[in-house]
MARLUM-920410 format. One record per residue (C-alpha): residue number from 1; chain; y, z, x. Coordinates in steps of 0.02 Angstrom, whole numbers, always signed. Each point is the difference from the previous one (the first is absolute). Layout:
<rs>
{seq:NUM mol:A north:Y up:Z east:X}
...
</rs>
This chain:
<rs>
{seq:1 mol:A north:+4207 up:-12494 east:+4941}
{seq:2 mol:A north:-173 up:+69 east:-29}
{seq:3 mol:A north:-47 up:+163 east:-52}
{seq:4 mol:A north:-141 up:+118 east:+37}
{seq:5 mol:A north:-158 up:+43 east:-119}
{seq:6 mol:A north:-132 up:+148 east:+37}
{seq:7 mol:A north:-161 up:-4 east:-100}
{seq:8 mol:A north:-41 up:+195 east:-19}
{seq:9 mol:A north:-184 up:-7 east:-20}
{seq:10 mol:A north:-32 up:-92 east:+164}
{seq:11 mol:A north:+156 up:+40 east:+91}
{seq:12 mol:A north:+33 up:-187 east:+40}
{seq:13 mol:A north:+178 up:-69 east:+11}
{seq:14 mol:A north:+58 up:-168 east:-4}
{seq:15 mol:A north:+167 up:-95 east:+9}
{seq:16 mol:A north:+56 up:-103 east:-163}
{seq:17 mol:A north:+138 up:-150 east:+8}
{seq:18 mol:A north:+118 up:-41 east:-95}
{seq:19 mol:A north:-70 up:-104 east:-162}
{seq:20 mol:A north:-179 up:+56 east:+55}
{seq:21 mol:A north:-101 up:+88 east:-121}
{seq:22 mol:A north:-85 up:+164 east:+54}
{seq:23 mol:A north:-189 up:-73 east:-10}
{seq:24 mol:A north:+56 up:-168 east:+109}
{seq:25 mol:A north:+67 up:+102 east:+128}
{seq:26 mol:A north:-155 up:+120 east:-7}
{seq:27 mol:A north:-100 up:-166 east:+20}
{seq:28 mol:A north:+101 up:-61 east:+158}
{seq:29 mol:A north:-10 up:+161 east:+99}
{seq:30 mol:A north:-202 up:+30 east:-26}
{seq:31 mol:A north:+31 up:+149 east:-152}
{seq:32 mol:A north:-147 up:-20 east:-123}
{seq:33 mol:A north:+73 up:+30 east:-160}
{seq:34 mol:A north:-109 up:-20 east:-137}
{seq:35 mol:A north:+53 up:-162 east:-118}
{seq:36 mol:A north:-70 up:-140 east:-84}
{seq:37 mol:A north:+107 up:-121 east:-112}
{seq:38 mol:A north:+147 up:+18 east:+91}
{seq:39 mol:A north:+117 up:-49 east:-145}
{seq:40 mol:A north:+11 up:+183 east:-87}
{seq:41 mol:A north:-135 up:-60 east:-124}
{seq:42 mol:A north:-139 up:+117 east:+39}
{seq:43 mol:A north:+72 up:+177 east:+62}
{seq:44 mol:A north:-126 up:+22 east:+157}
{seq:45 mol:A north:+154 up:+21 east:+122}
{seq:46 mol:A north:+67 up:+134 east:-102}
{seq:47 mol:A north:+98 up:+123 east:+86}
{seq:48 mol:A north:+119 up:+161 east:-27}
{seq:49 mol:A north:+171 up:+6 east:+88}
{seq:50 mol:A north:+20 up:+165 east:+67}
{seq:51 mol:A north:+154 up:-10 east:+93}
{seq:52 mol:A north:+96 up:-159 east:-6}
{seq:53 mol:A north:+39 up:-139 east:-134}
{seq:54 mol:A north:-59 up:-179 east:-3}
{seq:55 mol:A north:+49 up:-110 east:-142}
{seq:56 mol:A north:-73 up:-161 east:-93}
{seq:57 mol:A north:+60 up:-175 east:-34}
{seq:58 mol:A north:-94 up:+20 east:-166}
{seq:59 mol:A north:-86 up:+150 east:-65}
{seq:60 mol:A north:-194 up:-52 east:+38}
{seq:61 mol:A north:-145 up:-21 east:-145}
{seq:62 mol:A north:-88 up:+151 east:+77}
{seq:63 mol:A north:+143 up:+112 east:+29}
{seq:64 mol:A north:+87 up:+95 east:-168}
{seq:65 mol:A north:+175 up:+69 east:-10}
{seq:66 mol:A north:-63 up:+166 east:-15}
{seq:67 mol:A north:-113 up:-8 east:+146}
{seq:68 mol:A north:+157 up:-72 east:+107}
{seq:69 mol:A north:+93 up:+143 east:-61}
{seq:70 mol:A north:-135 up:+113 east:+69}
{seq:71 mol:A north:+11 up:-82 east:+167}
{seq:72 mol:A north:-136 up:-98 east:-6}
{seq:73 mol:A north:-5 up:-177 east:+59}
{seq:74 mol:A north:-88 up:-163 east:+66}
{seq:75 mol:A north:+5 up:-42 east:+169}
{seq:76 mol:A north:-20 up:-183 east:-27}
{seq:77 mol:A north:+156 up:-36 east:-90}
{seq:78 mol:A north:+101 up:+171 east:+90}
{seq:79 mol:A north:+158 up:-46 east:+89}
{seq:80 mol:A north:+59 up:+144 east:+97}
{seq:81 mol:A north:+193 up:+75 east:-28}
{seq:82 mol:A north:-40 up:+121 east:+130}
{seq:83 mol:A north:-132 up:+84 east:+104}
{seq:84 mol:A north:-133 up:+40 east:-89}
{seq:85 mol:A north:-155 up:+139 east:-12}
{seq:86 mol:A north:-124 up:-61 east:-101}
{seq:87 mol:A north:-175 up:+63 east:-64}
{seq:88 mol:A north:-143 up:-92 east:-46}
{seq:89 mol:A north:-151 up:+75 east:-68}
{seq:90 mol:A north:-164 up:-8 east:+87}
{seq:91 mol:A north:-161 up:+3 east:-68}
{seq:92 mol:A north:-96 up:+164 east:+41}
{seq:93 mol:A north:-178 up:-6 east:+57}
{seq:94 mol:A north:-3 up:-198 east:+16}
{seq:95 mol:A north:-37 up:-81 east:+152}
{seq:96 mol:A north:+119 up:-108 east:+95}
{seq:97 mol:A north:-20 up:-196 east:-42}
{seq:98 mol:A north:-112 up:-94 east:+76}
{seq:99 mol:A north:-67 up:-173 east:-3}
{seq:100 mol:A north:-173 up:-28 east:-13}
{seq:101 mol:A north:-129 up:-121 east:-67}
{seq:102 mol:A north:-96 up:+38 east:-167}
{seq:103 mol:A north:-122 up:-96 east:-83}
{seq:104 mol:A north:-10 up:-60 east:-170}
{seq:105 mol:A north:-129 up:+85 east:-113}
{seq:106 mol:A north:+40 up:-51 east:-178}
{seq:107 mol:A north:+94 up:-125 east:-91}
{seq:108 mol:A north:-2 up:+22 east:-176}
{seq:109 mol:A north:+111 up:-28 east:-162}
{seq:110 mol:A north:+69 up:+144 east:-80}
{seq:111 mol:A north:+104 up:-98 east:-130}
{seq:112 mol:A north:+59 up:-189 east:-26}
{seq:113 mol:A north:+118 up:+10 east:+154}
{seq:114 mol:A north:-40 up:+173 east:+86}
{seq:115 mol:A north:-140 up:-10 east:+111}
{seq:116 mol:A north:-81 up:+150 east:+98}
{seq:117 mol:A north:+0 up:-42 east:+191}
{seq:118 mol:A north:-103 up:+145 east:+101}
{seq:119 mol:A north:+13 up:+10 east:+175}
{seq:120 mol:A north:-126 up:+102 east:+129}
{seq:121 mol:A north:+112 up:+81 east:+131}
{seq:122 mol:A north:-80 up:+14 east:+175}
{seq:123 mol:A north:-24 up:+178 east:+81}
{seq:124 mol:A north:+144 up:+62 east:+117}
{seq:125 mol:A north:-36 up:+34 east:+180}
{seq:126 mol:A north:-12 up:+171 east:-22}
{seq:127 mol:A north:-128 up:-25 east:-141}
{seq:128 mol:A north:+103 up:+56 east:-140}
{seq:129 mol:A north:+49 up:-142 east:-154}
{seq:130 mol:A north:+199 up:-25 east:-5}
{seq:131 mol:A north:+80 up:+126 east:-99}
{seq:132 mol:A north:+139 up:-46 east:-120}
{seq:133 mol:A north:+86 up:+97 east:-162}
{seq:134 mol:A north:-60 up:-62 east:-176}
{seq:135 mol:A north:+147 up:-127 east:-50}
{seq:136 mol:A north:+21 up:-70 east:+160}
{seq:137 mol:A north:-17 up:-169 east:+29}
{seq:138 mol:A north:-55 up:-121 east:+145}
{seq:139 mol:A north:+59 up:-189 east:+58}
{seq:140 mol:A north:-123 up:-140 east:-6}
{seq:141 mol:A north:+36 up:-112 east:+151}
{seq:142 mol:A north:+1 up:-191 east:-4}
{seq:143 mol:A north:-22 up:-132 east:+135}
{seq:144 mol:A north:+189 up:-33 east:+27}
{seq:145 mol:A north:+44 up:+159 east:+34}
{seq:146 mol:A north:+65 up:+48 east:-189}
{seq:147 mol:A north:-88 up:+144 east:-93}
{seq:148 mol:A north:-37 up:+42 east:-187}
{seq:149 mol:A north:+22 up:+184 east:-46}
{seq:150 mol:A north:-120 up:+87 east:-139}
{seq:151 mol:A north:-18 up:+183 east:-55}
{seq:152 mol:A north:-182 up:+89 east:+45}
{seq:153 mol:A north:-63 up:+35 east:-181}
{seq:154 mol:A north:-131 up:+119 east:+46}
{seq:155 mol:A north:+9 up:+168 east:+67}
{seq:156 mol:A north:-22 up:+10 east:+191}
{seq:157 mol:A north:-210 up:-2 east:+82}
{seq:158 mol:A north:+17 up:-67 east:+160}
{seq:159 mol:A north:-93 up:-139 east:-35}
{seq:160 mol:A north:+74 up:-135 east:-123}
{seq:161 mol:A north:+147 up:-34 east:-98}
{seq:162 mol:A north:+30 up:-78 east:-168}
{seq:163 mol:A north:+139 up:-113 east:-34}
{seq:164 mol:A north:+71 up:-55 east:-172}
{seq:165 mol:A north:+49 up:-178 east:+37}
{seq:166 mol:A north:+100 up:-104 east:-149}
{seq:167 mol:A north:+22 up:-167 east:+15}
{seq:168 mol:A north:+169 up:-89 east:+12}
{seq:169 mol:A north:-5 up:-176 east:-37}
{seq:170 mol:A north:+37 up:-89 east:+156}
{seq:171 mol:A north:-27 up:+137 east:+114}
{seq:172 mol:A north:-85 up:-55 east:+156}
{seq:173 mol:A north:-102 up:+171 east:+12}
{seq:174 mol:A north:-46 up:+43 east:-166}
{seq:175 mol:A north:-4 up:-176 east:-77}
{seq:176 mol:A north:-64 up:-99 east:+141}
{seq:177 mol:A north:-95 up:+118 east:+117}
{seq:178 mol:A north:-68 up:+136 east:-103}
{seq:179 mol:A north:-115 up:-109 east:-96}
{seq:180 mol:A north:-85 up:-68 east:+156}
{seq:181 mol:A north:-41 up:+177 east:+63}
{seq:182 mol:A north:-194 up:+44 east:+33}
{seq:183 mol:A north:-76 up:+151 east:+46}
{seq:184 mol:A north:-39 up:+45 east:+183}
{seq:185 mol:A north:+188 up:-107 east:+34}
{seq:186 mol:A north:+94 up:+78 east:+113}
{seq:187 mol:A north:+200 up:+41 east:-34}
{seq:188 mol:A north:+144 up:+80 east:+114}
{seq:189 mol:A north:+63 up:+132 east:-88}
{seq:190 mol:A north:+133 up:+156 east:+43}
{seq:191 mol:A north:+14 up:+161 east:-70}
{seq:192 mol:A north:+44 up:+115 east:-50}
{seq:193 mol:A north:+194 up:-41 east:-73}
{seq:194 mol:A north:+93 up:+87 east:-125}
{seq:195 mol:A north:+65 up:+180 east:-53}
{seq:196 mol:A north:-59 up:-19 east:-176}
{seq:197 mol:A north:-114 up:+159 east:-24}
{seq:198 mol:A north:-28 up:+156 east:-110}
{seq:199 mol:A north:+108 up:+135 east:+30}
{seq:200 mol:A north:-102 up:+172 east:-23}
{seq:201 mol:A north:+156 up:+89 east:+35}
{seq:202 mol:A north:+74 up:-30 east:-165}
{seq:203 mol:A north:-116 up:+76 east:-120}
{seq:204 mol:A north:+59 up:-45 east:-141}
{seq:205 mol:A north:-60 up:-127 east:-159}
{seq:206 mol:A north:-20 up:-161 east:+67}
{seq:207 mol:A north:+37 up:-165 east:-77}
{seq:208 mol:A north:-71 up:-157 east:+91}
{seq:209 mol:A north:+80 up:-183 east:-69}
{seq:210 mol:A north:-81 up:-171 east:+56}
{seq:211 mol:A north:+15 up:-180 east:-55}
{seq:212 mol:A north:-128 up:-141 east:+52}
{seq:213 mol:A north:-93 up:+57 east:+188}
{seq:214 mol:A north:+129 up:+126 east:+13}
{seq:215 mol:A north:-151 up:+110 east:-66}
{seq:216 mol:A north:-89 up:-20 east:+173}
{seq:217 mol:A north:+91 up:+127 east:+93}
{seq:218 mol:A north:+3 up:+117 east:-148}
{seq:219 mol:A north:-179 up:-31 east:-29}
{seq:220 mol:A north:-27 up:+65 east:+201}
{seq:221 mol:A north:+136 up:+155 east:-25}
{seq:222 mol:A north:-118 up:+61 east:-172}
{seq:223 mol:A north:-175 up:-34 east:+77}
{seq:224 mol:A north:+54 up:+114 east:+139}
{seq:225 mol:A north:+41 up:+133 east:-114}
{seq:226 mol:A north:-171 up:-12 east:-99}
{seq:227 mol:A north:-81 up:+186 east:-46}
{seq:228 mol:A north:+146 up:+78 east:+99}
{seq:229 mol:A north:+8 up:+165 east:-100}
{seq:230 mol:A north:+180 up:+44 east:+65}
{seq:231 mol:A north:+106 up:-151 east:-103}
{seq:232 mol:A north:+149 up:-11 east:-130}
{seq:233 mol:A north:-31 up:-111 east:-140}
{seq:234 mol:A north:+23 up:-179 east:+5}
{seq:235 mol:A north:+33 up:-179 east:-88}
{seq:236 mol:A north:-33 up:-177 east:+70}
{seq:237 mol:A north:+74 up:-120 east:-127}
{seq:238 mol:A north:-47 up:-166 east:+57}
{seq:239 mol:A north:+89 up:-184 east:-59}
{seq:240 mol:A north:-60 up:-147 east:-4}
{seq:241 mol:A north:+30 up:-155 east:-108}
{seq:242 mol:A north:-162 up:-14 east:-103}
{seq:243 mol:A north:-166 up:+72 east:-10}
{seq:244 mol:A north:-106 up:-109 east:+112}
{seq:245 mol:A north:+120 up:+54 east:+150}
{seq:246 mol:A north:-65 up:+191 east:-1}
{seq:247 mol:A north:-142 up:+31 east:+92}
{seq:248 mol:A north:-90 up:+145 east:+40}
{seq:249 mol:A north:+60 up:+105 east:-147}
{seq:250 mol:A north:-152 up:+89 east:-48}
{seq:251 mol:A north:-17 up:+62 east:+182}
{seq:252 mol:A north:+187 up:+65 east:-27}
{seq:253 mol:A north:-40 up:+65 east:-160}
{seq:254 mol:A north:-151 up:+108 east:+56}
{seq:255 mol:A north:+122 up:+81 east:+146}
{seq:256 mol:A north:+69 up:+125 east:-134}
{seq:257 mol:A north:-168 up:+78 east:+22}
{seq:258 mol:A north:+40 up:+29 east:+188}
{seq:259 mol:A north:+187 up:+20 east:+4}
{seq:260 mol:A north:+106 up:+132 east:-81}
{seq:261 mol:A north:+95 up:-40 east:-186}
{seq:262 mol:A north:-22 up:-194 east:+56}
{seq:263 mol:A north:+19 up:-119 east:-108}
{seq:264 mol:A north:+3 up:-191 east:+14}
{seq:265 mol:A north:+126 up:-103 east:-103}
{seq:266 mol:A north:-18 up:-206 east:+12}
{seq:267 mol:A north:+160 up:-81 east:-78}
{seq:268 mol:A north:-19 up:-190 east:-31}
{seq:269 mol:A north:+179 up:-84 east:+7}
{seq:270 mol:A north:-99 up:-146 east:-100}
{seq:271 mol:A north:-109 up:+62 east:-95}
{seq:272 mol:A north:-151 up:-92 east:-61}
{seq:273 mol:A north:-59 up:+5 east:-200}
{seq:274 mol:A north:-75 up:+160 east:-44}
{seq:275 mol:A north:+78 up:+85 east:+152}
{seq:276 mol:A north:+10 up:+200 east:-70}
{seq:277 mol:A north:+63 up:+55 east:+163}
{seq:278 mol:A north:+183 up:+37 east:+49}
{seq:279 mol:A north:+111 up:-185 east:+33}
{seq:280 mol:A north:+171 up:-19 east:+67}
{seq:281 mol:A north:+62 up:+31 east:+202}
{seq:282 mol:A north:-97 up:+146 east:+91}
{seq:283 mol:A north:+172 up:+95 east:+29}
{seq:284 mol:A north:+11 up:+16 east:-187}
{seq:285 mol:A north:-174 up:+72 east:-39}
{seq:286 mol:A north:+43 up:+123 east:+130}
{seq:287 mol:A north:+171 up:+56 east:-77}
{seq:288 mol:A north:-77 up:-11 east:-175}
{seq:289 mol:A north:-124 up:+124 east:+49}
{seq:290 mol:A north:+113 up:+124 east:+132}
{seq:291 mol:A north:+169 up:-32 east:-50}
{seq:292 mol:A north:+52 up:+154 east:+109}
{seq:293 mol:A north:-63 up:-31 east:+184}
{seq:294 mol:A north:+68 up:+165 east:+59}
{seq:295 mol:A north:-134 up:+67 east:+144}
{seq:296 mol:A north:-100 up:-147 east:+2}
{seq:297 mol:A north:-49 up:-91 east:+156}
{seq:298 mol:A north:+17 up:-199 east:-46}
{seq:299 mol:A north:-121 up:-123 east:+103}
{seq:300 mol:A north:+61 up:-200 east:-38}
{seq:301 mol:A north:-102 up:-140 east:+65}
{seq:302 mol:A north:+29 up:-197 east:-59}
{seq:303 mol:A north:+130 up:-109 east:-33}
{seq:304 mol:A north:+170 up:+27 east:+83}
{seq:305 mol:A north:+86 up:-20 east:-189}
{seq:306 mol:A north:-129 up:+134 east:-65}
{seq:307 mol:A north:+30 up:+126 east:+152}
{seq:308 mol:A north:+180 up:-41 east:+2}
{seq:309 mol:A north:+14 up:+25 east:-199}
{seq:310 mol:A north:-99 up:+165 east:+2}
{seq:311 mol:A north:+88 up:+69 east:+132}
{seq:312 mol:A north:+164 up:-12 east:-84}
{seq:313 mol:A north:-50 up:+51 east:-168}
{seq:314 mol:A north:-118 up:+149 east:+49}
{seq:315 mol:A north:+144 up:+85 east:+98}
{seq:316 mol:A north:+105 up:-10 east:-141}
{seq:317 mol:A north:-153 up:+93 east:-97}
{seq:318 mol:A north:+6 up:+141 east:+100}
{seq:319 mol:A north:-107 up:-63 east:+165}
{seq:320 mol:A north:+52 up:+51 east:+180}
{seq:321 mol:A north:+35 up:-160 east:+85}
{seq:322 mol:A north:-86 up:+93 east:+159}
{seq:323 mol:A north:-160 up:+17 east:-83}
{seq:324 mol:A north:-5 up:-177 east:-59}
{seq:325 mol:A north:-127 up:-87 east:+105}
{seq:326 mol:A north:-21 up:-207 east:+16}
{seq:327 mol:A north:-66 up:-130 east:+63}
{seq:328 mol:A north:+78 up:-167 east:-64}
{seq:329 mol:A north:-120 up:-169 east:+23}
{seq:330 mol:A north:+90 up:-151 east:+40}
{seq:331 mol:A north:-108 up:-154 east:+15}
{seq:332 mol:A north:-8 up:-152 east:+115}
{seq:333 mol:A north:-11 up:-178 east:-29}
{seq:334 mol:A north:+1 up:-103 east:+153}
{seq:335 mol:A north:-94 up:-157 east:-17}
</rs>
């Protein structure tokens, strides 16, 4: 027995066989539902079930009980119990994903295990640059057909993108290939991807919380809002292990002069001797400062554990689950 699925935004429909996930069925029939990890860790394939019902063998990491109760789901793990009508967000004003050959401009260290990779993008056939929403990511295509996903860390300028790449011990790209890249080298990339972006329509105080290189897409969002005179207050909490893992902090702190009522709060989980700032987990720091998160928009990016824990605790603190936006980073280690 199969079930029929309709994707509202694109009006595409496809059949899902018994035991087949919504994402697998869509891919089998050429329907391009956004996805990345395919095991429920990143949340890229997030959908809203408008009609019908779906079930899960077990609740995925990137889906909370509250989100499930509100009709949200993950296409990569969802099994149909009936015909479905689903809503999957598309990013306004962003280009459709396109493959292109980018050129390495800069490879430099940001922190002991984080590298800045700046890529020059080619001009599009219409003479305009690729358009992406701050917060989205790109795929770097490897020779064997696999890819690695990295969020773009700068506001779009139509010319280049900055990537903050964490070294993963044994990682084929981050540990082996990245160190050998030189300016002028060609790289095959595909962009833009993802639905993590700023929601101007919320217009309420904003909390941004990141761990590690999860700062990258949040940095792009905030940079795109600089000197905007029509913004609500915002706070950026960035959690890392030690002080050596922080980078570009002077620039982030200076943004308080260009963003309305903005505060930058670094948080160390393994503080150095003499550190006088905040310590512990980044989600704990948020709740100390804002025990009531009602009427706040929340943007989360970084480790799946932080995103999962923050969602659960922030909704308990009054945040509306539909106004918690997240991007979980999953890291690949392939020899």
